[in-house]
N, C-alpha and C positions, 0 to 999 in steps of 0.2 A: 634725103633729109640729113643735115649735118649732125654728127654724133658728139656726145659729151662723155668724157671719161667717167667711169662708174665702177662700183664693186659688182662682181658677177651676180650675187644674190644677197639678200639680207643676212643669211647665215654666213656667207663668205665675209661680209663686213664685220660681223660679230667676232668671227675667228681671227680676223686681221687685227681688230682693235685690241684683243688680248695680247697678241705678239707685240704690237706697237707700244702698249703700256709697259710691258716688261723691258723692252729694249730702251725706251725713253728713260726709264729709271736708271739705266747705266750711265747716262750723261750727268755732268755736274748739275746741281739745282739751278734752274734759270732764274735770273733776277727779274724777269718779266715775261709774260706771254701775251701776244697780240694777235687779234684776228682783224685783218685789214680788208675792207670791201674794195673790189675792183669791178669793172664792167664785165669781167669774165668769171667772177666767183670770189670767194673769200679765201684769203691767203693767211696761213698760220706762220707766225714768226716767233722765235724764242730769243730773248736777249740774255747775254752772258757778260760778265765783267762790269765793273763799276768805274773804270778809269775814264779819263777824258780823251780828247782827240777825235779825229775823223773815224767813224766806225767802219769795221769790216762787215760786209754782207756775204754770207757763204751760200753758194748755190750748188746743190748736190748732183751726183751722177744719177743715171736712169735707174728707177725703182728703188733707190737707196734711202730716200728721205733725209732729213737733216741729221738723223742718227749716224750717218756715215762719217760725220766729223768728230766722232768720239775720240779718236787718237789725237786730234789736233786742238780740240777746244781748250783744255787747260792752259796750254802754252800761249795760244792766241789771246784768250780772254784775260790773261795776266798782263798783257801789254796794251790792249785796246778794247773798247766796247765792241762786241760781236753780236750780230743778228744772224740767226740760222733760219732759213726759209724752207718750208715744205713746198716744192715747186707745184704750181697749179697744173692739174691734169696728170700728176705722177703718183697718185696715192697719198698716203700720209694724212695729215689733219686739215690740209687745204681742201676746199670744196668747189669744184668747177661747176658753173651753172649756165655757161654759154659756150658755143663752139669756138675753139681757137683754130683758125683756118690757115694762118700763114705766119711768116716771120714778123710781119707788122703787128699782128695780134699778140705775138709773144712779147715784143717790146712794149706794147701798150699795157698789158697786165702788170709787167714788172715796173714800169714807170708809175702806175697807179699805186702799187704796193709800196714803192720807195717813198712816194709822196705822202701816202697815208701814214707811214711810220713817223714822219715829221723829223727826220734826222739830217736833212740836207744832203749834200753830196756824200757818197759813200765809196769806199774801195770794194769793188766787186771781186770776189774770189770764187772761181767756178771750176769744178772738177768734171771731166768728161762732158756729158751733155750740158752740165752747168757752165762749163767753159764756153760752149757754143752760145749759151744764153747771155753770158757776160759780153762776149764779143759782139753778138747781135745788138745788145743795148748800146755799145760804143759806136756801132755803125749807124743805128737808126734813131736813137734818142739819148745822147750823152749828157743831157742837162743835169742829171743827178748822179753822175759818175765821176768820181775823183780819179780813179784808175781801174785797170782790169788786170787780174792775175789769172792766167789760163793754165790749168794743170792738166796735161795730156788731154786737150780738148777734142771731143769727138765731132767729126763731120765739119770741122772748122777750117783747117789748113790743108788737109789731104783727104782723099776720098775714103769712105768706109768700105773695106774690102768685101767682095762678094762672099768670101768664106764666113765672115762674121754674120752676115744676113742669113746665110744658110743654117748656121748653127743656132740661130734664134728660133727657127721654125719648130723644132721638137719641143722647145720650152713652152710654146703656146698650145700644143696639142694635148687634150685632156688625158688621153690614155698613156702617154709616154712622158709627160712633163715631170712626174714625180722623180724619175731617175735622171731625166735630161737636165733639170735645173742644177743639181750638184755638179754634174759634169761641165756644164756651161760656166758656172761660177769658178770652178778650178781652172778652166782654160783662160778665162779673163784674168784671174788672179796671177797666173803665169809662173807660180813657184813650183808646180809639179807635185806638191804635197796635198794631203787632205785638209779641208777647212774644218776647224773644230765645230761640232754640231751646236755648241752653246755660244758660238761667236755672235754677239748681238747684231752686228751689221749684216753678216751673212744671213742670219735668221730672218731679218726684216726684208732684205732684198728678195729672198725666196718666197716669203709670204706675200709681198707685193706682186710678184710675178704670178703666183697662184690665184690670188683673189681679186686683183684690180685689172680692169680693162681700159687701158688708155686710148684716147682718140686724138692724138696730137699729130700735126704734120711732121714728116721727116725733116731733119735739119738740112737746110740748103747750104752747101759749101760756099763760102764767100768768094766773090770774084777778086781779081787783082785790084780793080778800082775801089771796091768796098774796103779792102784792107788798107789801101793807101789813104783812104778818107778818115781813118781813125785819128782823132786829135787828142785823146787822153793818154797818159803814160801807160805802157803795157809791159807786163812780165809774162813770158811763156816758158813753161817747164815741160819738156817732152820726154817721155819714158822711152829709152832706147830699145826695150824689149816689148813694147806695146803691141797688141794684136788688133787695135781698133783703127790703125792707119799706118802709113809708111812713115816712121819717125824721122828719117833723114829728109824726106820731102817736106814734112810738116815744119821742121825747124828752119829749113832753107827758105820756104815761103814766108815764114814769119820775119826772118832777118832781111829778106829782100824787099818786103812790101810794107810792113807796119812801121810807120815813122818813129824813130828813136827807141825801138823795142829792145828789151833785154831778153834774149831768147837763148835757152840752154838745153842741150841734149844730155840726159842723165843715162849713161850707157847701161848700168846695172838695174835700172828700175823697170818694173812691169807697169801695166795699166793701174795697178793698185798702189801707185806711187804715193798718194796722199796718206795712206795708212802705213805702208811698209817703211816709208821714209818720213814719218810725221815730224820728227824734230828738225830734219833738214829742210823740209818744205816750209814749216813754220818760220824757220830762220830766214829763208829766202824771201818769203812774203813780208815779214816784218821789217827786214832790212830795206827792201824795195819801197814799201809804203813810208817808212821813216825818212827816206831820202827826198820825199816830195814836199812841196810847200803846204 
């Protein structure tokens, strides 16, 4: 029987909600909160900024929820309307109600969410697995996509290394996950230092890993033909020290295959590029989207 993402227990959900509320309060006050019905469940979206122009829709990394955009939101929302989604099937305040079986279903729920927001075509900005989701939308249903900005996208341009998959196993084991999660997050972060225990993004990622049981299909890397089929403008920022793929291969495939792409390799960046280089990422995304009709 197909599975649906869920919290491990009612008590786990209650514990998670407390962390979510605290970390959500670290964000600027949203100008609006929307719950959008889709065939696969209800999608939570937060709106920031009051300006005009084509909005940005931010798609977060795995287990991070929309809170991961904390370092980026003030700068982005000062320039454009911004919608931050909690991805369906990834914890947060969205609520999955039907199985998401494949990449087609992933595109279908995001299409329904964009349509339900009533904002017309939007600039999709995706980090990690959110980058895969944005690229998947451009490949499968670009009707409401003005452009895509892929920030160190996972499973999109180069294979996910076996080492990454192996390191996720202890995170899911009940008896070792408590010490494995901080180690895993430090490894992904890539800076070699300790992550502050009160860091709101890290706290929520850890809580999501502890309390939520996703049931999503693994991201299928896009074929050469699929990447060549992309018709919307594309920006790709690849972290040179990323552990989620081969950075050189990722940027090479982007440049070779995505029509008209602007693809950059940032040698000093780790997979936490959107947070560690928030001002620079914001500048790149805003410059790129401002250049479009």
